[in-house]
Backbone bond lengths (Angstrom), bond angles and torsions (degrees), N, CA, C in turn:
res aa  C-N    CA-C-N  psi(-1)  N-CA   C-N-CA  omega(-1)  CA-C   N-CA-C  phi
1 M - - - 1.477 - - 1.499 112.67 -
2 I 1.280 113.08 136.58 1.459 122.13 -179.71 1.589 105.79 -83.60
3 E 1.357 108.09 129.36 1.579 117.00 175.06 1.493 110.61 -75.09
4 P 1.299 117.91 134.78 1.415 117.14 168.79 1.508 115.61 -60.25
5 V 1.236 119.25 155.00 1.413 124.86 171.17 1.489 114.39 -115.60
6 A 1.331 116.13 132.53 1.436 117.46 -175.32 1.604 102.51 -88.02
7 I 1.250 116.68 141.33 1.390 124.90 -177.88 1.563 109.76 -122.54
8 P 1.260 113.14 111.49 1.517 121.64 -172.61 1.560 107.33 -72.08
9 I 1.279 119.09 142.34 1.454 121.72 170.08 1.569 101.55 -114.18
10 N 1.347 113.02 125.33 1.402 123.58 -170.41 1.540 109.88 -118.29
11 Y 1.469 114.13 90.34 1.432 120.86 178.12 1.488 106.22 -115.04
12 I 1.255 124.03 -13.74 1.492 125.27 -169.78 1.438 112.05 -115.23
13 E 1.322 115.64 137.77 1.485 123.09 -179.69 1.535 108.39 -133.17
14 R 1.334 114.79 157.23 1.449 119.53 166.93 1.569 105.95 -136.67
15 K 1.344 116.73 116.61 1.408 120.73 -170.85 1.615 107.19 -77.76
16 P 1.233 115.21 158.15 1.513 122.55 -175.44 1.542 105.06 -58.40
17 D 1.290 117.63 142.50 1.475 125.11 -178.97 1.491 115.63 62.80
18 S 1.267 119.59 22.10 1.542 122.86 -177.70 1.601 108.10 -123.51
19 R 1.275 114.69 142.46 1.402 123.86 178.12 1.582 107.62 -87.72
20 Y 1.262 120.36 -11.90 1.442 124.19 -167.52 1.553 114.53 -99.05
21 Y 1.169 116.15 135.07 1.485 125.42 177.09 1.555 103.05 -94.09
22 R 1.237 122.20 131.03 1.407 122.95 -175.71 1.611 106.71 -134.94
23 V 1.394 105.69 159.70 1.479 110.18 176.87 1.608 104.22 -81.29
24 I 1.300 115.00 129.49 1.456 121.42 -173.80 1.559 114.01 -50.88
25 G 1.228 114.38 125.84 1.523 119.42 178.33 1.525 116.49 74.51
26 K 1.208 115.24 4.20 1.489 122.41 -174.31 1.553 111.78 -112.93
27 G 1.303 114.92 -33.53 1.539 118.16 -176.39 1.475 113.07 75.77
28 I 1.319 120.89 2.93 1.574 118.70 179.64 1.497 100.84 -88.89
29 T 1.390 111.96 140.66 1.422 115.13 179.65 1.519 110.00 -89.64
30 V 1.404 114.51 154.50 1.474 123.27 169.04 1.586 108.73 -59.34
31 E 1.285 116.83 -35.29 1.410 127.02 -175.91 1.657 105.84 -59.66
32 F 1.330 109.41 -51.70 1.467 115.93 179.74 1.582 109.25 -64.95
33 L 1.294 116.57 -51.90 1.527 110.59 176.81 1.365 119.23 -59.11
34 S 1.364 119.51 -26.79 1.340 123.09 178.55 1.535 116.11 -58.80
35 R 1.189 113.47 -25.50 1.547 121.50 179.91 1.513 111.37 -72.92
36 F 1.276 114.40 -19.08 1.489 117.13 178.73 1.671 114.56 -90.58
37 I 1.218 113.07 -5.87 1.500 117.29 -176.61 1.606 105.93 -63.25
38 D 1.279 114.10 128.33 1.486 120.77 175.78 1.584 107.41 66.86
39 N 1.264 123.17 17.84 1.507 119.22 166.74 1.406 115.15 -91.37
40 P 1.377 115.54 109.00 1.531 117.99 -175.15 1.612 110.58 -61.83
41 D 1.205 120.89 -21.85 1.422 122.39 176.48 1.607 112.33 -76.26
42 W 1.328 117.71 -15.38 1.419 117.23 174.72 1.494 112.98 -130.51
43 P 1.340 118.01 75.56 1.434 118.11 173.55 1.476 110.69 -63.67
44 M 1.421 114.01 162.45 1.459 124.28 -176.00 1.599 106.72 -52.04
45 E 1.358 121.73 -42.72 1.435 121.09 -172.44 1.520 108.43 -65.78
46 R 1.406 121.81 -35.72 1.483 125.02 179.19 1.478 108.98 -67.23
47 I 1.398 115.10 -44.14 1.425 117.03 175.70 1.550 118.53 -57.17
48 A 1.282 110.91 -43.37 1.521 118.37 -172.93 1.697 102.06 -73.54
49 E 1.316 116.88 -40.07 1.527 111.41 175.49 1.536 111.06 -64.88
50 G 1.314 120.45 -45.32 1.340 128.90 -165.72 1.589 109.89 -70.51
51 Y 1.340 117.13 -28.73 1.461 118.76 -169.80 1.485 108.19 -129.19
52 G 1.318 120.91 13.62 1.421 123.77 171.52 1.487 117.50 66.25
53 L 1.290 113.88 29.36 1.466 126.26 179.09 1.541 116.43 -103.64
54 T 1.369 114.31 146.62 1.404 115.37 169.27 1.540 119.07 -80.02
55 P 1.259 125.38 154.32 1.386 125.80 172.59 1.558 113.00 -45.27
56 A 1.429 110.70 -43.84 1.546 113.39 -175.10 1.602 109.31 -67.39
57 E 1.374 117.76 -34.10 1.441 120.07 178.44 1.556 112.69 -66.35
58 I 1.508 110.27 -38.48 1.502 107.90 -178.08 1.622 108.13 -74.31
59 H 1.288 117.23 -39.44 1.395 112.71 179.35 1.613 113.40 -66.85
60 A 1.256 118.30 -29.38 1.383 123.60 173.97 1.514 114.01 -62.76
61 A 1.298 113.81 -39.64 1.454 121.76 172.60 1.441 113.32 -65.76
62 W 1.212 115.12 -45.77 1.503 119.89 177.42 1.477 110.54 -63.49
63 S 1.354 120.24 -41.79 1.386 118.07 176.93 1.440 116.86 -68.32
64 F 1.252 115.99 -33.04 1.412 124.95 171.86 1.513 114.40 -60.67
65 Y 1.258 113.54 -45.55 1.514 122.39 171.38 1.489 111.75 -54.91
66 Y 1.306 117.84 -51.41 1.561 115.58 178.83 1.482 109.62 -61.09
67 D 1.321 123.23 -40.10 1.429 117.90 173.31 1.349 126.83 -64.53
68 H 1.493 112.47 -23.54 1.481 120.74 177.99 1.618 109.08 -121.17
69 K 1.281 111.89 33.71 1.480 116.61 -176.81 1.444 116.14 -51.07
70 A 1.336 119.82 -50.60 1.481 121.54 -172.62 1.505 109.46 -67.70
71 E 1.293 116.24 -39.99 1.484 116.46 174.46 1.491 119.72 -62.07
72 I 1.365 113.44 -41.71 1.567 120.95 -178.07 1.569 104.81 -74.61
73 D 1.303 118.40 -40.49 1.502 116.16 -177.18 1.445 111.84 -69.36
74 A 1.342 116.56 -31.06 1.590 121.76 176.37 1.527 107.32 -63.37
75 H 1.308 111.45 -43.83 1.621 116.26 -177.29 1.574 107.38 -64.53
76 I 1.318 114.86 -44.63 1.505 120.32 177.49 1.567 111.19 -54.40
77 A 1.317 113.49 -49.26 1.457 120.69 -178.97 1.410 113.28 -65.86
78 E 1.360 119.42 -31.54 1.542 123.57 175.39 1.578 106.34 -71.74
79 Q 1.212 115.20 -41.10 1.515 115.12 -179.33 1.491 114.58 -69.20
80 T 1.402 112.65 -32.10 1.535 112.85 178.54 1.529 105.24 -76.55
81 A 1.244 124.80 -37.52 1.392 120.37 176.39 1.494 116.62 -63.09
82 D 1.368 112.04 -35.14 1.537 114.58 174.01 1.460 114.12 -67.05
83 F 1.240 113.16 -41.05 1.540 124.34 174.89 1.490 110.81 -53.81
84 E 1.342 115.05 -54.26 1.451 120.08 -179.73 1.484 113.48 -63.57
85 A 1.291 120.64 -37.14 1.440 127.58 177.56 1.545 108.10 -62.03
86 H 1.344 116.98 -45.88 1.463 122.78 -177.71 1.532 108.38 -69.25
87 A 1.375 115.57 -41.42 1.474 120.70 177.53 1.562 109.48 -56.30
88 E 1.183 117.09 -46.03 1.611 125.97 -177.45 1.533 104.02 -66.01
89 E 1.269 118.09 -44.78 1.495 118.97 -176.37 1.495 107.46 -68.41
90 S 1.396 121.23 -37.14 1.387 119.39 176.01 1.371 117.05 -66.87
91 R 1.413 121.38 -35.34 1.381 124.95 171.59 1.446 120.36 -63.57
92 A 1.320 111.53 -32.81 1.464 119.95 173.49 1.525 111.37 -72.36
93 Q 1.325 118.94 -40.48 1.431 120.89 175.02 1.560 112.08 -62.74
94 K 1.327 114.17 -39.96 1.528 116.69 179.52 1.541 112.29 -63.38
95 A 1.405 110.74 -45.04 1.494 116.92 -179.67 1.609 105.92 -58.34
96 E 1.172 118.99 -48.97 1.474 124.24 179.43 1.510 110.83 -54.22
97 L 1.329 117.24 -48.79 1.484 121.80 -179.18 1.530 110.43 -62.48
98 I 1.415 115.06 -36.11 1.416 119.67 -175.66 1.630 109.90 -74.17
99 R 1.294 113.02 -34.08 1.504 123.08 179.57 1.606 101.65 -65.47
100 K 1.299 115.07 -49.84 1.456 116.73 -173.14 1.611 111.63 -65.26
101 Y 1.357 115.81 -36.92 1.452 122.89 178.06 1.452 108.53 -62.68
102 E 1.288 115.89 -48.33 1.490 118.09 -178.62 1.466 116.83 -65.24
103 A 1.275 113.79 -39.65 1.470 122.95 173.97 1.485 113.24 -58.00
104 R 1.524 112.48 -45.31 1.412 115.17 -179.26 1.549 117.83 -73.03
105 T 1.303 110.72 -40.27 1.527 121.22 -170.88 1.613 110.76 -88.81
106 G 1.286 113.24 -34.34 1.410 117.50 -172.07 1.612 112.62 83.90
107 N 1.243 113.62 3.81 1.442 125.86 -177.06 1.498 109.96 -96.06
108 K 1.361 119.80 149.50 1.440 126.94 176.39 1.528 104.13 -85.32
109 W 1.343 119.98 131.29 1.393 127.99 174.70 1.519 110.47 -72.89
110 T 1.327 115.21 131.93 1.464 124.82 -178.04 1.443 110.45 -123.67
111 D 1.263 125.59 122.04 1.506 128.19 169.92 1.541 107.29 -83.00
112 T 1.337 116.09 103.71 1.430 117.29 174.50 1.498 115.20 -129.27
């Protein structure tokens, strides 16, 4: 009996010193593409056209995501927490600048 041969499909890479898995030669991360899974506003054809990817590259990224879901989801959660922390810090800095402006000028700050 002839033994089957596994044929790898190589569309995903991770560069040295990077935490991001990317579609080879495209720079688009698996993490980014994972956000489109099951999004009816972004079918595979729209993603392919909009980002210069082939259907095979998109499906490979999604498949890779499912195989590494815990790791990628943890990275997304970490990025979200970092973003929220920086956003809160920015809001606090803006509030302080407004307070100083109003104290110095005697004028009320308006966002226009």
